[in-house]
Legacy VTK file of the C-alpha trace (Angstrom):
# vtk DataFile Version 3.0
C-alpha trace
ASCII
DATASET POLYDATA
POINTS 102 float
-0.517 9.841 -21.049
-3.180 10.203 -18.313
-4.275 7.201 -16.408
-7.667 7.419 -14.874
-9.094 10.783 -13.807
-5.805 12.126 -12.396
-4.529 15.431 -13.669
-0.873 15.226 -14.734
1.342 18.285 -14.449
4.180 19.046 -16.895
6.747 18.082 -14.279
4.980 14.777 -13.692
5.010 14.065 -17.441
8.785 14.635 -17.462
9.273 12.193 -14.589
6.887 9.675 -16.196
8.836 9.821 -19.494
12.105 9.330 -17.712
10.669 6.398 -15.786
9.172 4.904 -18.945
12.374 5.061 -20.940
15.020 4.476 -18.263
16.970 1.342 -18.884
19.547 1.524 -16.082
18.198 -1.236 -13.878
21.426 -1.311 -11.804
20.508 2.127 -10.492
17.281 0.761 -8.984
18.714 -2.003 -6.797
19.846 0.124 -3.882
16.858 2.478 -3.775
14.468 -0.539 -3.871
16.258 -2.060 -0.872
16.162 1.323 0.918
12.405 1.488 0.521
11.952 -1.950 2.072
14.375 -1.116 4.829
12.430 2.039 5.799
9.306 0.033 6.323
10.936 -2.363 8.694
9.074 -1.151 11.804
5.592 -1.532 10.176
3.569 -4.671 10.782
4.460 -7.232 8.057
1.176 -7.466 6.316
0.898 -3.687 6.204
4.350 -3.379 4.643
3.335 -5.204 1.473
-0.025 -3.455 1.125
1.529 -0.105 1.794
4.167 -0.718 -0.854
1.522 -1.611 -3.419
-0.700 1.275 -2.492
2.237 3.693 -2.814
3.275 2.274 -6.123
-0.220 2.569 -7.543
-0.696 6.102 -6.247
2.739 7.166 -7.640
1.933 5.589 -11.054
-1.423 7.284 -11.269
0.014 10.674 -10.213
2.467 10.422 -13.048
-0.116 9.371 -15.563
1.251 5.855 -15.834
-0.777 2.653 -15.933
0.047 0.772 -12.706
-0.542 -2.575 -14.404
1.936 -1.768 -17.148
4.516 -0.677 -14.573
4.209 -4.008 -12.702
4.737 -5.882 -15.994
7.753 -3.604 -16.709
9.176 -4.410 -13.250
8.806 -8.076 -14.045
10.785 -7.708 -17.271
13.520 -5.806 -15.349
14.058 -8.554 -12.795
16.616 -10.487 -14.797
18.882 -7.414 -15.076
18.199 -6.463 -11.477
19.420 -9.884 -10.372
22.618 -9.674 -12.408
25.965 -11.030 -11.313
27.625 -9.514 -8.219
24.335 -7.992 -6.978
22.761 -8.624 -3.629
19.962 -6.039 -3.252
17.085 -7.895 -4.987
18.001 -11.149 -3.218
18.222 -9.263 0.071
14.678 -8.002 -0.496
13.463 -11.528 -1.077
15.370 -12.800 1.917
13.851 -10.034 4.053
10.319 -10.874 2.932
10.817 -14.609 3.449
12.640 -14.258 6.742
11.313 -11.162 8.441
7.794 -10.673 7.152
6.804 -14.340 7.346
8.470 -14.950 10.727
5.877 -13.048 12.725
LINES 1 103
102 0 1 2 3 4 5 6 7 8 9 10 11 12 13 14 15 16 17 18 19 20 21 22 23 24 25 26 27 28 29 30 31 32 33 34 35 36 37 38 39 40 41 42 43 44 45 46 47 48 49 50 51 52 53 54 55 56 57 58 59 60 61 62 63 64 65 66 67 68 69 70 71 72 73 74 75 76 77 78 79 80 81 82 83 84 85 86 87 88 89 90 91 92 93 94 95 96 97 98 99 100 101
């Protein structure tokens, strides 16, 4: 479970295993929105690139394949957009409204 040439510590392996097997998508909605909200003051094109860079660096540091993690996120979207949820739509609305406005 080592992606690329990055050394993975025992603690990182535990976090990676939890991330890999976690199925509680509802627990991700609010933190995902919080990440986007924290980047609000950064220039729009940098927000997206910074988010992708951080995701890749985090995946590699945990020994996870970033491409697989993007695929996993895609599969999680249906559950993340479940009934009575607003966070994922709020992220989309933010990107459509705020990032593309400038």
